[in-house]
C-alpha positions as CSV (number, residue, x, y, z in Angstrom):
1,M,-0.2,0.1,-0.1
2,T,2.0,3.2,-1.0
3,I,1.3,6.6,0.9
4,F,-1.1,8.1,-1.8
5,S,-3.7,5.2,-2.1
6,S,-6.1,6.2,0.3
7,L,-6.2,9.5,-1.8
8,N,-6.7,7.7,-5.0
9,T,-9.6,5.1,-3.3
10,S,-11.4,8.6,-2.4
11,A,-10.7,10.2,-5.4
12,S,-11.9,7.4,-7.1
13,A,-15.2,7.5,-4.9
14,L,-15.3,11.2,-5.6
15,T,-15.6,10.7,-9.2
16,A,-17.8,7.9,-9.1
17,Q,-20.5,9.8,-7.1
18,R,-20.3,12.3,-9.1
19,L,-21.3,10.7,-11.5
20,R,-23.7,9.3,-10.0
21,M,-25.3,12.8,-8.7
22,D,-24.8,13.5,-12.8
23,V,-27.4,10.7,-13.5
24,V,-29.7,11.9,-11.0
25,S,-30.2,14.9,-12.0
26,S,-31.0,14.1,-15.6
27,N,-33.6,11.6,-14.2
28,I,-35.1,15.3,-12.4
29,A,-34.7,17.2,-15.3
30,N,-36.6,14.5,-17.6
31,A,-39.3,13.8,-15.2
32,E,-42.2,15.3,-17.3
33,T,-39.8,13.8,-20.8
34,T,-43.1,12.6,-23.0
35,R,-40.7,12.6,-25.9
36,A,-37.4,11.3,-25.5
37,T,-36.8,8.6,-28.3
38,I,-38.5,7.2,-31.3
39,D,-39.4,3.6,-31.3
40,E,-39.4,1.0,-34.4
41,N,-42.8,2.5,-35.3
42,G,-42.3,5.3,-35.4
43,N,-43.7,6.3,-31.4
44,Y,-42.4,8.5,-29.4
45,V,-41.1,7.0,-26.0
46,P,-41.2,8.6,-22.7
47,Y,-37.7,8.8,-20.6
48,R,-36.5,6.1,-18.8
49,R,-35.2,6.5,-15.2
50,K,-31.4,6.1,-15.2
51,M,-29.7,4.4,-12.3
52,V,-25.8,4.1,-11.6
53,S,-24.2,0.6,-10.3
54,L,-20.9,0.4,-8.8
55,E,-18.0,-1.6,-8.2
56,T,-14.4,-1.9,-6.2
57,Q,-12.2,-1.1,-8.4
58,N,-10.2,-4.1,-9.3
59,T,-6.4,-3.7,-10.1
60,N,-5.4,-6.5,-12.7
61,S,-1.5,-4.8,-12.8
62,F,1.2,-7.7,-11.9
63,S,2.2,-6.7,-8.5
64,S,-2.0,-6.4,-7.3
65,F,-1.3,-10.5,-8.5
66,L,1.6,-10.4,-6.7
67,E,0.7,-9.1,-3.4
68,R,-2.8,-11.6,-3.2
69,A,-0.5,-14.4,-3.6
70,Q,2.3,-13.4,-1.0
71,G,-0.7,-12.4,1.6
72,N,0.2,-8.5,1.8
73,S,-3.5,-7.4,0.0
74,T,-3.8,-4.7,2.2
75,S,-4.6,-1.9,-0.4
76,S,-8.1,-0.6,-0.5
77,N,-9.0,-0.6,-4.3
78,G,-11.8,2.1,-4.6
79,V,-14.8,2.3,-6.5
80,R,-15.6,2.4,-10.5
81,V,-19.1,3.0,-12.1
82,S,-19.4,-0.3,-13.6
83,E,-22.9,0.4,-15.9
84,I,-25.6,2.7,-16.3
85,T,-28.6,0.4,-16.5
86,E,-32.5,2.1,-17.3
87,D,-35.2,1.2,-15.0
88,E,-37.6,-0.8,-16.8
89,T,-40.2,-0.7,-14.4
90,E,-43.3,0.7,-17.0
91,F,-44.5,4.1,-17.4
92,Q,-47.0,6.0,-15.6
93,M,-50.7,6.7,-17.3
94,V,-51.7,10.0,-17.0
95,Y,-55.2,11.3,-18.1
96,N,-54.9,14.3,-20.1
97,P,-56.6,14.4,-23.7
98,T,-55.9,17.7,-24.5
99,S,-52.4,16.9,-24.6
100,P,-50.4,15.7,-28.6
101,D,-49.0,12.4,-27.0
102,A,-52.6,11.3,-25.7
103,N,-53.7,7.8,-27.0
104,D,-57.0,7.0,-28.6
105,E,-58.2,7.2,-24.9
106,G,-56.7,10.4,-23.9
107,Y,-54.2,8.5,-21.5
108,V,-50.5,9.7,-21.9
109,A,-47.1,7.7,-21.0
110,M,-45.2,9.5,-18.3
111,P,-41.5,8.9,-17.5
112,N,-41.3,6.3,-15.0
113,V,-39.3,8.8,-12.7
114,D,-40.3,9.2,-8.7
115,P,-39.0,12.6,-7.5
116,L,-38.9,11.5,-4.3
117,K,-36.7,8.4,-4.9
118,E,-34.6,10.6,-7.3
119,M,-34.3,13.4,-4.0
120,T,-33.4,10.4,-1.6
121,D,-30.7,9.2,-4.1
122,L,-29.3,13.0,-4.4
123,M,-28.3,13.0,-0.4
124,S,-26.7,9.8,-0.6
125,A,-25.1,10.6,-3.2
126,T,-24.0,13.9,-1.7
127,R,-23.4,12.5,1.6
128,S,-21.0,9.9,0.5
129,Y,-19.4,12.9,-1.9
130,E,-18.7,15.2,1.5
131,A,-18.0,11.5,3.6
132,N,-14.6,11.5,0.7
133,V,-14.1,14.6,0.9
134,T,-13.7,14.3,4.9
135,A,-11.4,11.6,4.5
136,M,-9.7,12.9,2.2
137,N,-8.8,16.4,3.8
138,A,-7.9,14.2,6.8
139,T,-5.2,12.6,4.7
140,K,-4.0,15.8,3.4
141,G,-3.5,16.6,7.1
142,M,-1.4,13.6,8.0
143,L,0.6,14.0,5.2
144,Q,1.1,17.5,6.1
145,K,2.0,16.2,9.6
146,A,4.0,13.9,8.4
147,L,6.4,16.2,6.2
148,E,6.6,18.4,9.3
149,I,8.8,16.0,10.9
150,G,11.3,15.7,8.8
151,K,12.0,19.6,9.1
């Protein structure tokens, strides 16, 4: 484990949480978008909620394999975004016969974005981001104190 590994771990988490916040803000922005894409029949399809999946960073370097083989693997690998998937839940059907997107019965398919769920996810991402900034500042403070020893 190098001296900067904790900084790299926190930095990877900051990057992942920032992307998570970007996806949540995109979901909130498109909560009323009824014309996101066009299907194969030429019909408009509402916006589908996107979700971020995180996983640990798996280093495949020779040194990481060697450390694991020797049982010295104390490295923390950080986190990375594995994929961004679309939520496949059904669209909400809202009765609005005056909408240009209404079907023959007067219902409009609305995006499957729940603002309450998005705000909860945004708060979780924000708290995680803040925790990683605090960890990064603590690490930075320890490194500065270590440099003062040599003076």
